[in-house]
N, C-alpha and C positions, 0 to 999 in steps of 0.2 A: 119580383127579385131583380136586382140591378146587375146588368152585365159588367164584367170586369174586363176592360179592354186595355192592353198595355200601351204606354205612352209611345213606344216605338211604332205602333200601327198608325197612330195619328200623325207622328212625325213624317212617316213615309208618304202618307196620303196627302198631307198638306205641304210637303216639300220644305219642312222646317229643319234647320240644323241644330245640333247640340249647342247649349249655351257656352260650354267650354271652347268649342271651335270658334264661335263668334268672338269670344274674348281674345283668343290667340290671334285671330285675324286682325283685330284692332291693335294689339301690341305690335304685330309685325308691320302694320301700316305706319304706326308711329315711328318705329325703328327705321324704316325706309325713309321717312320724312327727315329724320335727324341725320341720317347718313348722306342725304343730298345737300344738306346745308354746307356753306363754306367753312373751312377750318377755323376761320376767325370768329365764327358765331359763338356766343356764350355757351350754348349747349355742347358744342364740339370741344371747346376749351376745357370744360368741366370733365368731359369724357376722357381727355388726355392727361388729367391731373394724376399725380402719384401722391397718395395719402400715406403718411407714416403712422404706424400704430394700428390699433383696431378699435372698433366701436361696438358697444353692446347692441344687439338687435332688440327691437321691441319698443314699447311706448314709454316715453319719459314723462313722469308726472310733473306738475308745475313745481312742486317742492324740490325735486331733484334738478330740474332744469334751471331754476333760479338760484341754486346752490344754498338753499335754506336747510337742507338736511344735515 
């Protein structure tokens, strides 16, 4: 019979973090990198833009994107 050992036990013994924590850490690292850039950098200028209207969220198909629909 196979023993059922929860993932948490292995995580603690091996010192491995949750995947979601590692993803969050990467996003925060990128955010800090962006914030340290000068205000004239492209990524900072885009951050300061004011966009009028709204955009649908989600994937645009090629037909919709090219205006063929």
